[in-house]
Every structure is written in C-alpha cells, then in structure tokens.
PyMOL Python script that loads the backbone (N, CA, C, O; Angstrom):
from pymol import cmd

cmd.read_pdbstr("""\
ATOM      1  N   MET A   1       0.843  -1.175   0.000  1.00  0.00           N
ATOM      2  CA  MET A   1       0.000   0.000   0.000  1.00  0.00           C
ATOM      3  C   MET A   1       0.889   1.239   0.000  1.00  0.00           C
ATOM      4  O   MET A   1       1.980   1.238   0.571  1.00  0.00           O
ATOM      5  N   ALA A   2       0.417   2.270  -0.633  1.00  0.00           N
ATOM      6  CA  ALA A   2       1.159   3.523  -0.720  1.00  0.00           C
ATOM      7  C   ALA A   2       1.257   4.171   0.662  1.00  0.00           C
ATOM      8  O   ALA A   2       0.439   3.916   1.545  1.00  0.00           O
ATOM      9  N   GLU A   3       2.268   5.004   0.822  1.00  0.00           N
ATOM     10  CA  GLU A   3       2.437   5.715   2.082  1.00  0.00           C
ATOM     11  C   GLU A   3       1.316   6.721   2.283  1.00  0.00           C
ATOM     12  O   GLU A   3       0.492   6.936   1.395  1.00  0.00           O
ATOM     13  N   ASN A   4       1.295   7.328   3.449  1.00  0.00           N
ATOM     14  CA  ASN A   4       0.261   8.311   3.769  1.00  0.00           C
ATOM     15  C   ASN A   4       0.290   9.485   2.802  1.00  0.00           C
ATOM     16  O   ASN A   4       1.348   9.899   2.328  1.00  0.00           O
ATOM     17  N   ILE A   5      -0.887  10.004   2.524  1.00  0.00           N
ATOM     18  CA  ILE A   5      -1.026  11.176   1.672  1.00  0.00           C
ATOM     19  C   ILE A   5      -1.203  12.373   2.597  1.00  0.00           C
ATOM     20  O   ILE A   5      -2.065  12.360   3.476  1.00  0.00           O
ATOM     21  N   LEU A   6      -0.397  13.395   2.402  1.00  0.00           N
ATOM     22  CA  LEU A   6      -0.509  14.572   3.255  1.00  0.00           C
ATOM     23  C   LEU A   6      -1.577  15.535   2.763  1.00  0.00           C
ATOM     24  O   LEU A   6      -2.230  16.195   3.572  1.00  0.00           O
ATOM     25  N   ASP A   7      -1.764  15.626   1.464  1.00  0.00           N
ATOM     26  CA  ASP A   7      -2.724  16.548   0.886  1.00  0.00           C
ATOM     27  C   ASP A   7      -3.444  15.837  -0.262  1.00  0.00           C
ATOM     28  O   ASP A   7      -2.854  15.597  -1.316  1.00  0.00           O
ATOM     29  N   PHE A   8      -4.708  15.505  -0.058  1.00  0.00           N
ATOM     30  CA  PHE A   8      -5.454  14.741  -1.049  1.00  0.00           C
ATOM     31  C   PHE A   8      -5.595  15.475  -2.375  1.00  0.00           C
ATOM     32  O   PHE A   8      -5.717  14.842  -3.424  1.00  0.00           O
ATOM     33  N   SER A   9      -5.578  16.787  -2.339  1.00  0.00           N
ATOM     34  CA  SER A   9      -5.741  17.540  -3.585  1.00  0.00           C
ATOM     35  C   SER A   9      -4.562  17.329  -4.533  1.00  0.00           C
ATOM     36  O   SER A   9      -4.684  17.595  -5.729  1.00  0.00           O
ATOM     37  N   THR A  10      -3.435  16.860  -4.027  1.00  0.00           N
ATOM     38  CA  THR A  10      -2.275  16.659  -4.894  1.00  0.00           C
ATOM     39  C   THR A  10      -2.419  15.428  -5.790  1.00  0.00           C
ATOM     40  O   THR A  10      -1.707  15.319  -6.788  1.00  0.00           O
ATOM     41  N   ILE A  11      -3.317  14.502  -5.462  1.00  0.00           N
ATOM     42  CA  ILE A  11      -3.445  13.317  -6.317  1.00  0.00           C
ATOM     43  C   ILE A  11      -4.619  13.410  -7.287  1.00  0.00           C
ATOM     44  O   ILE A  11      -4.710  12.613  -8.221  1.00  0.00           O
ATOM     45  N   LYS A  12      -5.513  14.367  -7.080  1.00  0.00           N
ATOM     46  CA  LYS A  12      -6.649  14.504  -7.993  1.00  0.00           C
ATOM     47  C   LYS A  12      -6.149  14.860  -9.391  1.00  0.00           C
ATOM     48  O   LYS A  12      -5.356  15.788  -9.553  1.00  0.00           O
ATOM     49  N   GLY A  13      -6.608  14.130 -10.391  1.00  0.00           N
ATOM     50  CA  GLY A  13      -6.212  14.370 -11.775  1.00  0.00           C
ATOM     51  C   GLY A  13      -4.976  13.610 -12.217  1.00  0.00           C
ATOM     52  O   GLY A  13      -4.618  13.655 -13.393  1.00  0.00           O
ATOM     53  N   LYS A  14      -4.309  12.904 -11.292  1.00  0.00           N
ATOM     54  CA  LYS A  14      -3.123  12.142 -11.680  1.00  0.00           C
ATOM     55  C   LYS A  14      -3.521  10.922 -12.505  1.00  0.00           C
ATOM     56  O   LYS A  14      -4.599  10.356 -12.323  1.00  0.00           O
ATOM     57  N   ASP A  15      -2.630  10.527 -13.418  1.00  0.00           N
ATOM     58  CA  ASP A  15      -2.839   9.329 -14.220  1.00  0.00           C
ATOM     59  C   ASP A  15      -2.625   8.095 -13.360  1.00  0.00           C
ATOM     60  O   ASP A  15      -1.753   8.069 -12.491  1.00  0.00           O
ATOM     61  N   VAL A  16      -3.442   7.063 -13.619  1.00  0.00           N
ATOM     62  CA  VAL A  16      -3.370   5.809 -12.874  1.00  0.00           C
ATOM     63  C   VAL A  16      -3.006   4.687 -13.839  1.00  0.00           C
ATOM     64  O   VAL A  16      -3.608   4.546 -14.903  1.00  0.00           O
ATOM     65  N   PHE A  17      -2.012   3.893 -13.452  1.00  0.00           N
ATOM     66  CA  PHE A  17      -1.556   2.745 -14.228  1.00  0.00           C
ATOM     67  C   PHE A  17      -1.541   1.508 -13.344  1.00  0.00           C
ATOM     68  O   PHE A  17      -1.422   1.616 -12.123  1.00  0.00           O
ATOM     69  N   THR A  18      -1.663   0.320 -13.962  1.00  0.00           N
ATOM     70  CA  THR A  18      -1.467  -0.921 -13.217  1.00  0.00           C
ATOM     71  C   THR A  18       0.029  -1.169 -13.096  1.00  0.00           C
ATOM     72  O   THR A  18       0.828  -0.525 -13.776  1.00  0.00           O
ATOM     73  N   SER A  19       0.403  -2.096 -12.235  1.00  0.00           N
ATOM     74  CA  SER A  19       1.826  -2.411 -12.056  1.00  0.00           C
ATOM     75  C   SER A  19       2.439  -3.010 -13.317  1.00  0.00           C
ATOM     76  O   SER A  19       3.661  -3.008 -13.467  1.00  0.00           O
ATOM     77  N   SER A  20       1.607  -3.523 -14.226  1.00  0.00           N
ATOM     78  CA  SER A  20       2.130  -4.058 -15.490  1.00  0.00           C
ATOM     79  C   SER A  20       2.167  -2.982 -16.586  1.00  0.00           C
ATOM     80  O   SER A  20       2.533  -3.278 -17.724  1.00  0.00           O
ATOM     81  N   GLY A  21       1.795  -1.747 -16.257  1.00  0.00           N
ATOM     82  CA  GLY A  21       1.926  -0.635 -17.193  1.00  0.00           C
ATOM     83  C   GLY A  21       0.687  -0.280 -17.987  1.00  0.00           C
ATOM     84  O   GLY A  21       0.764   0.568 -18.875  1.00  0.00           O
ATOM     85  N   SER A  22      -0.461  -0.897 -17.705  1.00  0.00           N
ATOM     86  CA  SER A  22      -1.699  -0.595 -18.430  1.00  0.00           C
ATOM     87  C   SER A  22      -2.331   0.690 -17.883  1.00  0.00           C
ATOM     88  O   SER A  22      -2.463   0.862 -16.671  1.00  0.00           O
ATOM     89  N   TYR A  23      -2.719   1.589 -18.795  1.00  0.00           N
ATOM     90  CA  TYR A  23      -3.340   2.849 -18.393  1.00  0.00           C
ATOM     91  C   TYR A  23      -4.792   2.617 -17.981  1.00  0.00           C
ATOM     92  O   TYR A  23      -5.534   1.908 -18.661  1.00  0.00           O
ATOM     93  N   CYS A  24      -5.190   3.223 -16.858  1.00  0.00           N
ATOM     94  CA  CYS A  24      -6.550   3.048 -16.334  1.00  0.00           C
ATOM     95  C   CYS A  24      -7.407   4.298 -16.445  1.00  0.00           C
ATOM     96  O   CYS A  24      -8.594   4.193 -16.753  1.00  0.00           O
ATOM     97  N   GLY A  25      -6.851   5.468 -16.205  1.00  0.00           N
ATOM     98  CA  GLY A  25      -7.617   6.709 -16.220  1.00  0.00           C
ATOM     99  C   GLY A  25      -6.994   7.722 -15.285  1.00  0.00           C
ATOM    100  O   GLY A  25      -5.802   7.658 -14.986  1.00  0.00           O
ATOM    101  N   LYS A  26      -7.816   8.666 -14.820  1.00  0.00           N
ATOM    102  CA  LYS A  26      -7.347   9.727 -13.923  1.00  0.00           C
ATOM    103  C   LYS A  26      -8.123   9.676 -12.605  1.00  0.00           C
ATOM    104  O   LYS A  26      -9.289   9.285 -12.571  1.00  0.00           O
ATOM    105  N   VAL A  27      -7.454  10.078 -11.524  1.00  0.00           N
ATOM    106  CA  VAL A  27      -8.093  10.134 -10.208  1.00  0.00           C
ATOM    107  C   VAL A  27      -9.127  11.244 -10.223  1.00  0.00           C
ATOM    108  O   VAL A  27      -8.817  12.386 -10.560  1.00  0.00           O
ATOM    109  N   LYS A  28     -10.351  10.909  -9.858  1.00  0.00           N
ATOM    110  CA  LYS A  28     -11.442  11.879  -9.777  1.00  0.00           C
ATOM    111  C   LYS A  28     -11.701  12.332  -8.344  1.00  0.00           C
ATOM    112  O   LYS A  28     -12.095  13.474  -8.105  1.00  0.00           O
ATOM    113  N   ASP A  29     -11.475  11.417  -7.387  1.00  0.00           N
ATOM    114  CA  ASP A  29     -11.806  11.719  -5.998  1.00  0.00           C
ATOM    115  C   ASP A  29     -11.095  10.736  -5.087  1.00  0.00           C
ATOM    116  O   ASP A  29     -10.551   9.732  -5.544  1.00  0.00           O
ATOM    117  N   VAL A  30     -11.103  11.032  -3.788  1.00  0.00           N
ATOM    118  CA  VAL A  30     -10.567  10.140  -2.762  1.00  0.00           C
ATOM    119  C   VAL A  30     -11.663   9.935  -1.734  1.00  0.00           C
ATOM    120  O   VAL A  30     -12.262  10.900  -1.258  1.00  0.00           O
ATOM    121  N   GLU A  31     -11.928   8.679  -1.388  1.00  0.00           N
ATOM    122  CA  GLU A  31     -12.903   8.387  -0.339  1.00  0.00           C
ATOM    123  C   GLU A  31     -12.147   8.175   0.965  1.00  0.00           C
ATOM    124  O   GLU A  31     -11.128   7.486   0.999  1.00  0.00           O
ATOM    125  N   LEU A  32     -12.655   8.771   2.031  1.00  0.00           N
ATOM    126  CA  LEU A  32     -11.986   8.731   3.322  1.00  0.00           C
ATOM    127  C   LEU A  32     -12.742   7.884   4.327  1.00  0.00           C
ATOM    128  O   LEU A  32     -13.967   7.775   4.265  1.00  0.00           O
ATOM    129  N   ASN A  33     -12.008   7.285   5.252  1.00  0.00           N
ATOM    130  CA  ASN A  33     -12.576   6.626   6.417  1.00  0.00           C
ATOM    131  C   ASN A  33     -12.300   7.585   7.574  1.00  0.00           C
ATOM    132  O   ASN A  33     -11.207   7.591   8.141  1.00  0.00           O
ATOM    133  N   LEU A  34     -13.291   8.385   7.913  1.00  0.00           N
ATOM    134  CA  LEU A  34     -13.086   9.418   8.932  1.00  0.00           C
ATOM    135  C   LEU A  34     -12.870   8.834  10.317  1.00  0.00           C
ATOM    136  O   LEU A  34     -12.237   9.462  11.165  1.00  0.00           O
ATOM    137  N   GLY A  35     -13.394   7.630  10.553  1.00  0.00           N
ATOM    138  CA  GLY A  35     -13.180   6.979  11.842  1.00  0.00           C
ATOM    139  C   GLY A  35     -11.724   6.619  12.078  1.00  0.00           C
ATOM    140  O   GLY A  35     -11.255   6.617  13.216  1.00  0.00           O
ATOM    141  N   LYS A  36     -11.016   6.319  11.011  1.00  0.00           N
ATOM    142  CA  LYS A  36      -9.608   5.938  11.112  1.00  0.00           C
ATOM    143  C   LYS A  36      -8.667   7.030  10.603  1.00  0.00           C
ATOM    144  O   LYS A  36      -7.447   6.867  10.644  1.00  0.00           O
ATOM    145  N   PHE A  37      -9.230   8.139  10.126  1.00  0.00           N
ATOM    146  CA  PHE A  37      -8.435   9.230   9.552  1.00  0.00           C
ATOM    147  C   PHE A  37      -7.489   8.704   8.470  1.00  0.00           C
ATOM    148  O   PHE A  37      -6.295   9.002   8.469  1.00  0.00           O
ATOM    149  N   ALA A  38      -8.055   7.911   7.547  1.00  0.00           N
ATOM    150  CA  ALA A  38      -7.244   7.290   6.492  1.00  0.00           C
ATOM    151  C   ALA A  38      -8.013   7.257   5.185  1.00  0.00           C
ATOM    152  O   ALA A  38      -9.239   7.372   5.164  1.00  0.00           O
ATOM    153  N   ALA A  39      -7.275   7.097   4.093  1.00  0.00           N
ATOM    154  CA  ALA A  39      -7.902   6.934   2.782  1.00  0.00           C
ATOM    155  C   ALA A  39      -8.524   5.544   2.711  1.00  0.00           C
ATOM    156  O   ALA A  39      -7.899   4.561   3.109  1.00  0.00           O
ATOM    157  N   ARG A  40      -9.761   5.458   2.201  1.00  0.00           N
ATOM    158  CA  ARG A  40     -10.439   4.189   2.022  1.00  0.00           C
ATOM    159  C   ARG A  40     -10.313   3.705   0.583  1.00  0.00           C
ATOM    160  O   ARG A  40     -10.142   2.513   0.328  1.00  0.00           O
ATOM    161  N   ALA A  41     -10.401   4.654  -0.359  1.00  0.00           N
ATOM    162  CA  ALA A  41     -10.382   4.290  -1.772  1.00  0.00           C
ATOM    163  C   ALA A  41     -10.070   5.511  -2.621  1.00  0.00           C
ATOM    164  O   ALA A  41     -10.201   6.651  -2.173  1.00  0.00           O
ATOM    165  N   VAL A  42      -9.655   5.252  -3.855  1.00  0.00           N
ATOM    166  CA  VAL A  42      -9.534   6.316  -4.849  1.00  0.00           C
ATOM    167  C   VAL A  42     -10.573   6.037  -5.927  1.00  0.00           C
ATOM    168  O   VAL A  42     -10.813   4.886  -6.293  1.00  0.00           O
ATOM    169  N   VAL A  43     -11.183   7.104  -6.428  1.00  0.00           N
ATOM    170  CA  VAL A  43     -12.170   6.981  -7.498  1.00  0.00           C
ATOM    171  C   VAL A  43     -11.453   7.353  -8.788  1.00  0.00           C
ATOM    172  O   VAL A  43     -10.953   8.468  -8.941  1.00  0.00           O
ATOM    173  N   VAL A  44     -11.414   6.394  -9.717  1.00  0.00           N
ATOM    174  CA  VAL A  44     -10.699   6.585 -10.977  1.00  0.00           C
ATOM    175  C   VAL A  44     -11.712   6.692 -12.108  1.00  0.00           C
ATOM    176  O   VAL A  44     -12.601   5.851 -12.236  1.00  0.00           O
ATOM    177  N   GLY A  45     -11.577   7.711 -12.912  1.00  0.00           N
ATOM    178  CA  GLY A  45     -12.418   7.864 -14.096  1.00  0.00           C
ATOM    179  C   GLY A  45     -11.835   7.013 -15.214  1.00  0.00           C
ATOM    180  O   GLY A  45     -10.829   7.378 -15.822  1.00  0.00           O
ATOM    181  N   ALA A  46     -12.472   5.878 -15.483  1.00  0.00           N
ATOM    182  CA  ALA A  46     -12.001   4.976 -16.545  1.00  0.00           C
ATOM    183  C   ALA A  46     -12.280   5.631 -17.891  1.00  0.00           C
ATOM    184  O   ALA A  46     -13.436   5.877 -18.234  1.00  0.00           O
ATOM    185  N   GLU A  47     -11.239   5.912 -18.649  1.00  0.00           N
ATOM    186  CA  GLU A  47     -11.393   6.586 -19.931  1.00  0.00           C
ATOM    187  C   GLU A  47     -11.613   5.571 -21.045  1.00  0.00           C
ATOM    188  O   GLU A  47     -11.113   4.448 -20.981  1.00  0.00           O
ATOM    189  N   ASP A  48     -12.362   5.973 -22.065  1.00  0.00           N
ATOM    190  CA  ASP A  48     -12.643   5.091 -23.200  1.00  0.00           C
ATOM    191  C   ASP A  48     -11.373   4.452 -23.726  1.00  0.00           C
ATOM    192  O   ASP A  48     -10.371   5.130 -23.950  1.00  0.00           O
ATOM    193  N   GLY A  49     -11.421   3.142 -23.923  1.00  0.00           N
ATOM    194  CA  GLY A  49     -10.297   2.409 -24.474  1.00  0.00           C
ATOM    195  C   GLY A  49      -9.233   2.027 -23.462  1.00  0.00           C
ATOM    196  O   GLY A  49      -8.299   1.302 -23.804  1.00  0.00           O
ATOM    197  N   SER A  50      -9.346   2.493 -22.228  1.00  0.00           N
ATOM    198  CA  SER A  50      -8.339   2.166 -21.220  1.00  0.00           C
ATOM    199  C   SER A  50      -8.541   0.739 -20.705  1.00  0.00           C
ATOM    200  O   SER A  50      -9.598   0.135 -20.887  1.00  0.00           O
ATOM    201  N   TYR A  51      -7.514   0.233 -20.071  1.00  0.00           N
ATOM    202  CA  TYR A  51      -7.558  -1.110 -19.465  1.00  0.00           C
ATOM    203  C   TYR A  51      -8.725  -1.213 -18.482  1.00  0.00           C
ATOM    204  O   TYR A  51      -9.449  -2.208 -18.476  1.00  0.00           O
ATOM    205  N   LEU A  52      -8.902  -0.194 -17.661  1.00  0.00           N
ATOM    206  CA  LEU A  52      -9.958  -0.203 -16.659  1.00  0.00           C
ATOM    207  C   LEU A  52     -11.340  -0.193 -17.306  1.00  0.00           C
ATOM    208  O   LEU A  52     -12.234  -0.912 -16.859  1.00  0.00           O
ATOM    209  N   ALA A  53     -11.524   0.604 -18.343  1.00  0.00           N
ATOM    210  CA  ALA A  53     -12.813   0.652 -19.038  1.00  0.00           C
ATOM    211  C   ALA A  53     -13.143  -0.700 -19.658  1.00  0.00           C
ATOM    212  O   ALA A  53     -14.304  -1.109 -19.670  1.00  0.00           O
ATOM    213  N   GLN A  54     -12.148  -1.386 -20.165  1.00  0.00           N
ATOM    214  CA  GLN A  54     -12.370  -2.726 -20.726  1.00  0.00           C
ATOM    215  C   GLN A  54     -12.773  -3.713 -19.646  1.00  0.00           C
ATOM    216  O   GLN A  54     -13.616  -4.579 -19.875  1.00  0.00           O
ATOM    217  N   LYS A  55     -12.171  -3.585 -18.463  1.00  0.00           N
ATOM    218  CA  LYS A  55     -12.473  -4.495 -17.355  1.00  0.00           C
ATOM    219  C   LYS A  55     -13.875  -4.290 -16.788  1.00  0.00           C
ATOM    220  O   LYS A  55     -14.547  -5.258 -16.429  1.00  0.00           O
ATOM    221  N   VAL A  56     -14.322  -3.029 -16.704  1.00  0.00           N
ATOM    222  CA  VAL A  56     -15.611  -2.745 -16.059  1.00  0.00           C
ATOM    223  C   VAL A  56     -16.730  -2.502 -17.055  1.00  0.00           C
ATOM    224  O   VAL A  56     -17.867  -2.241 -16.662  1.00  0.00           O
ATOM    225  N   GLY A  57     -16.422  -2.586 -18.330  1.00  0.00           N
ATOM    226  CA  GLY A  57     -17.474  -2.485 -19.334  1.00  0.00           C
ATOM    227  C   GLY A  57     -17.847  -1.074 -19.731  1.00  0.00           C
ATOM    228  O   GLY A  57     -19.029  -0.785 -19.918  1.00  0.00           O
ATOM    229  N   GLY A  58     -16.887  -0.197 -19.865  1.00  0.00           N
ATOM    230  CA  GLY A  58     -17.185   1.145 -20.365  1.00  0.00           C
ATOM    231  C   GLY A  58     -16.563   2.241 -19.544  1.00  0.00           C
ATOM    232  O   GLY A  58     -15.873   2.005 -18.553  1.00  0.00           O
ATOM    233  N   SER A  59     -16.831   3.454 -19.993  1.00  0.00           N
ATOM    234  CA  SER A  59     -16.278   4.636 -19.356  1.00  0.00           C
ATOM    235  C   SER A  59     -17.162   5.031 -18.177  1.00  0.00           C
ATOM    236  O   SER A  59     -18.303   5.453 -18.364  1.00  0.00           O
ATOM    237  N   LYS A  60     -16.637   4.896 -16.977  1.00  0.00           N
ATOM    238  CA  LYS A  60     -17.365   5.267 -15.760  1.00  0.00           C
ATOM    239  C   LYS A  60     -16.375   5.468 -14.632  1.00  0.00           C
ATOM    240  O   LYS A  60     -15.197   5.139 -14.771  1.00  0.00           O
ATOM    241  N   ASN A  61     -16.834   5.997 -13.532  1.00  0.00           N
ATOM    242  CA  ASN A  61     -15.990   6.134 -12.354  1.00  0.00           C
ATOM    243  C   ASN A  61     -15.948   4.803 -11.623  1.00  0.00           C
ATOM    244  O   ASN A  61     -16.971   4.138 -11.460  1.00  0.00           O
ATOM    245  N   VAL A  62     -14.758   4.424 -11.186  1.00  0.00           N
ATOM    246  CA  VAL A  62     -14.555   3.130 -10.540  1.00  0.00           C
ATOM    247  C   VAL A  62     -13.871   3.354  -9.197  1.00  0.00           C
ATOM    248  O   VAL A  62     -12.883   4.084  -9.108  1.00  0.00           O
ATOM    249  N   VAL A  63     -14.403   2.720  -8.156  1.00  0.00           N
ATOM    250  CA  VAL A  63     -13.833   2.825  -6.816  1.00  0.00           C
ATOM    251  C   VAL A  63     -12.764   1.740  -6.657  1.00  0.00           C
ATOM    252  O   VAL A  63     -13.053   0.547  -6.750  1.00  0.00           O
ATOM    253  N   ILE A  64     -11.532   2.177  -6.415  1.00  0.00           N
ATOM    254  CA  ILE A  64     -10.406   1.269  -6.225  1.00  0.00           C
ATOM    255  C   ILE A  64     -10.021   1.296  -4.744  1.00  0.00           C
ATOM    256  O   ILE A  64      -9.647   2.352  -4.232  1.00  0.00           O
ATOM    257  N   PRO A  65     -10.103   0.159  -4.045  1.00  0.00           N
ATOM    258  CA  PRO A  65      -9.707   0.153  -2.630  1.00  0.00           C
ATOM    259  C   PRO A  65      -8.268   0.657  -2.470  1.00  0.00           C
ATOM    260  O   PRO A  65      -7.389   0.299  -3.254  1.00  0.00           O
ATOM    261  N   TYR A  66      -8.036   1.478  -1.463  1.00  0.00           N
ATOM    262  CA  TYR A  66      -6.726   2.096  -1.281  1.00  0.00           C
ATOM    263  C   TYR A  66      -5.632   1.059  -1.048  1.00  0.00           C
ATOM    264  O   TYR A  66      -4.467   1.313  -1.354  1.00  0.00           O
ATOM    265  N   ARG A  67      -5.989  -0.093  -0.518  1.00  0.00           N
ATOM    266  CA  ARG A  67      -4.997  -1.145  -0.287  1.00  0.00           C
ATOM    267  C   ARG A  67      -4.369  -1.632  -1.592  1.00  0.00           C
ATOM    268  O   ARG A  67      -3.309  -2.258  -1.576  1.00  0.00           O
ATOM    269  N   MET A  68      -5.023  -1.346  -2.730  1.00  0.00           N
ATOM    270  CA  MET A  68      -4.496  -1.758  -4.033  1.00  0.00           C
ATOM    271  C   MET A  68      -3.517  -0.745  -4.628  1.00  0.00           C
ATOM    272  O   MET A  68      -2.885  -1.021  -5.648  1.00  0.00           O
ATOM    273  N   VAL A  69      -3.389   0.416  -4.004  1.00  0.00           N
ATOM    274  CA  VAL A  69      -2.471   1.443  -4.501  1.00  0.00           C
ATOM    275  C   VAL A  69      -1.055   1.100  -4.032  1.00  0.00           C
ATOM    276  O   VAL A  69      -0.798   0.973  -2.834  1.00  0.00           O
ATOM    277  N   GLN A  70      -0.141   0.951  -4.999  1.00  0.00           N
ATOM    278  CA  GLN A  70       1.246   0.606  -4.677  1.00  0.00           C
ATOM    279  C   GLN A  70       2.088   1.838  -4.409  1.00  0.00           C
ATOM    280  O   GLN A  70       2.865   1.872  -3.455  1.00  0.00           O
ATOM    281  N   SER A  71       1.933   2.857  -5.255  1.00  0.00           N
ATOM    282  CA  SER A  71       2.756   4.049  -5.077  1.00  0.00           C
ATOM    283  C   SER A  71       2.064   5.279  -5.662  1.00  0.00           C
ATOM    284  O   SER A  71       1.247   5.196  -6.579  1.00  0.00           O
ATOM    285  N   ILE A  72       2.428   6.411  -5.091  1.00  0.00           N
ATOM    286  CA  ILE A  72       1.918   7.693  -5.563  1.00  0.00           C
ATOM    287  C   ILE A  72       3.117   8.612  -5.748  1.00  0.00           C
ATOM    288  O   ILE A  72       3.861   8.886  -4.806  1.00  0.00           O
ATOM    289  N   ASP A  73       3.288   9.080  -6.973  1.00  0.00           N
ATOM    290  CA  ASP A  73       4.361  10.023  -7.281  1.00  0.00           C
ATOM    291  C   ASP A  73       3.844  10.909  -8.409  1.00  0.00           C
ATOM    292  O   ASP A  73       2.796  11.536  -8.252  1.00  0.00           O
ATOM    293  N   ASP A  74       4.535  10.981  -9.527  1.00  0.00           N
ATOM    294  CA  ASP A  74       4.019  11.728 -10.679  1.00  0.00           C
ATOM    295  C   ASP A  74       2.803  11.030 -11.264  1.00  0.00           C
ATOM    296  O   ASP A  74       1.919  11.667 -11.836  1.00  0.00           O
ATOM    297  N   ILE A  75       2.770   9.708 -11.112  1.00  0.00           N
ATOM    298  CA  ILE A  75       1.615   8.891 -11.495  1.00  0.00           C
ATOM    299  C   ILE A  75       1.247   8.029 -10.296  1.00  0.00           C
ATOM    300  O   ILE A  75       1.979   7.973  -9.308  1.00  0.00           O
ATOM    301  N   ILE A  76       0.099   7.357 -10.396  1.00  0.00           N
ATOM    302  CA  ILE A  76      -0.307   6.417  -9.359  1.00  0.00           C
ATOM    303  C   ILE A  76      -0.229   5.020  -9.953  1.00  0.00           C
ATOM    304  O   ILE A  76      -0.736   4.768 -11.046  1.00  0.00           O
ATOM    305  N   VAL A  77       0.411   4.114  -9.221  1.00  0.00           N
ATOM    306  CA  VAL A  77       0.533   2.732  -9.660  1.00  0.00           C
ATOM    307  C   VAL A  77      -0.291   1.871  -8.712  1.00  0.00           C
ATOM    308  O   VAL A  77      -0.154   1.961  -7.492  1.00  0.00           O
ATOM    309  N   MET A  78      -1.152   1.031  -9.294  1.00  0.00           N
ATOM    310  CA  MET A  78      -1.972   0.137  -8.473  1.00  0.00           C
ATOM    311  C   MET A  78      -1.728  -1.302  -8.899  1.00  0.00           C
ATOM    312  O   MET A  78      -1.234  -1.563  -9.996  1.00  0.00           O
ATOM    313  N   ASN A  79      -2.077  -2.228  -8.023  1.00  0.00           N
ATOM    314  CA  ASN A  79      -1.958  -3.648  -8.324  1.00  0.00           C
ATOM    315  C   ASN A  79      -2.880  -4.012  -9.478  1.00  0.00           C
ATOM    316  O   ASN A  79      -3.923  -3.387  -9.666  1.00  0.00           O
ATOM    317  N   ASP A  80      -2.494  -5.030 -10.255  1.00  0.00           N
ATOM    318  CA  ASP A  80      -3.425  -5.594 -11.226  1.00  0.00           C
ATOM    319  C   ASP A  80      -4.577  -6.186 -10.422  1.00  0.00           C
ATOM    320  O   ASP A  80      -4.393  -6.536  -9.256  1.00  0.00           O
ATOM    321  N   PHE A  81      -5.751  -6.303 -11.015  1.00  0.00           N
ATOM    322  CA  PHE A  81      -6.928  -6.680 -10.236  1.00  0.00           C
ATOM    323  C   PHE A  81      -7.888  -7.552 -11.030  1.00  0.00           C
ATOM    324  O   PHE A  81      -7.803  -7.659 -12.254  1.00  0.00           O
ATOM    325  N   GLN A  82      -8.790  -8.162 -10.303  1.00  0.00           N
ATOM    326  CA  GLN A  82      -9.926  -8.873 -10.871  1.00  0.00           C
ATOM    327  C   GLN A  82     -11.118  -7.925 -10.832  1.00  0.00           C
ATOM    328  O   GLN A  82     -11.187  -7.060  -9.959  1.00  0.00           O
ATOM    329  N   THR A  83     -12.042  -8.070 -11.749  1.00  0.00           N
ATOM    330  CA  THR A  83     -13.200  -7.175 -11.819  1.00  0.00           C
ATOM    331  C   THR A  83     -13.976  -7.154 -10.504  1.00  0.00           C
ATOM    332  O   THR A  83     -14.528  -6.115 -10.139  1.00  0.00           O
ATOM    333  N   SER A  84     -14.030  -8.267  -9.789  1.00  0.00           N
ATOM    334  CA  SER A  84     -14.779  -8.335  -8.534  1.00  0.00           C
ATOM    335  C   SER A  84     -14.156  -7.484  -7.425  1.00  0.00           C
ATOM    336  O   SER A  84     -14.807  -7.231  -6.412  1.00  0.00           O
ATOM    337  N   GLU A  85     -12.909  -7.040  -7.599  1.00  0.00           N
ATOM    338  CA  GLU A  85     -12.231  -6.260  -6.573  1.00  0.00           C
ATOM    339  C   GLU A  85     -12.520  -4.771  -6.657  1.00  0.00           C
ATOM    340  O   GLU A  85     -12.201  -4.025  -5.732  1.00  0.00           O
ATOM    341  N   VAL A  86     -13.118  -4.331  -7.751  1.00  0.00           N
ATOM    342  CA  VAL A  86     -13.426  -2.915  -7.922  1.00  0.00           C
ATOM    343  C   VAL A  86     -14.927  -2.725  -8.064  1.00  0.00           C
ATOM    344  O   VAL A  86     -15.659  -3.660  -8.389  1.00  0.00           O
ATOM    345  N   GLU A  87     -15.368  -1.508  -7.817  1.00  0.00           N
ATOM    346  CA  GLU A  87     -16.800  -1.215  -7.810  1.00  0.00           C
ATOM    347  C   GLU A  87     -17.087  -0.074  -8.777  1.00  0.00           C
ATOM    348  O   GLU A  87     -16.518   1.010  -8.655  1.00  0.00           O
ATOM    349  N   GLY A  88     -17.968  -0.323  -9.732  1.00  0.00           N
ATOM    350  CA  GLY A  88     -18.371   0.729 -10.662  1.00  0.00           C
ATOM    351  C   GLY A  88     -19.272   1.730  -9.969  1.00  0.00           C
ATOM    352  O   GLY A  88     -20.033   1.371  -9.071  1.00  0.00           O
ATOM    353  N   LYS A  89     -19.190   2.975 -10.379  1.00  0.00           N
ATOM    354  CA  LYS A  89     -19.978   4.033  -9.760  1.00  0.00           C
ATOM    355  C   LYS A  89     -20.527   4.908 -10.865  1.00  0.00           C
ATOM    356  O   LYS A  89     -19.747   5.505 -11.607  1.00  0.00           O
ATOM    357  N   GLU A  90     -21.822   5.008 -11.002  1.00  0.00           N
ATOM    358  CA  GLU A  90     -22.436   5.812 -12.072  1.00  0.00           C
ATOM    359  C   GLU A  90     -22.317   7.276 -11.792  1.00  0.00           C
ATOM    360  O   GLU A  90     -22.778   8.096 -12.586  1.00  0.00           O
TER     361      GLU A  90
END
""", "prot")
cmd.dss("prot")
cmd.show_as("cartoon", "prot")
cmd.util.cbc("prot")
cmd.orient("prot")
C-alpha cells in the first residue's frame, strides 16, 4: 500500500496505471474513512479504451480500494486486479 497522503488535492487528476503498465484513467476523488483518519479508496475515471474501461465495461468512475495502490508520485501505480475487486460508480 502507498504511504500516507498529506494533501489529497495533490493526487486529484493524476494518471493511474497498473503495475504491469496498463493505463486506467485519472483520479477523480478520494474516499476517506473518517473513523480511522485514512484513505479508504480512490475513485478513478475509466477513460474510453483504457484497461480499466475494458475491465468494467465502459467509461465510468470506478472505486479502487486504497490497499491496491502501490505508489503515488508523478503517477499512481496500483496492483493488477480482478473485476470483482473494484466497484463501478455511475
């Protein structure tokens, strides 16, 4: 899992890739667990033709559990996943 994020606004709009290099989309939002003061998930906008859009069946926002995020820098790298591990959001 990625280290703590000090400012959530710094990751909004960043490109998201899988660890194997497949492009997924851009970060649209971060979901928080206020009880634990921690990130719960990142919401990724799956762009047409991206790996994520192919996995979830189209262009939509997808909730990625934060435990799947490997690193955050100029881009965000997440673990490869099964469709059942992510949640589509209209």
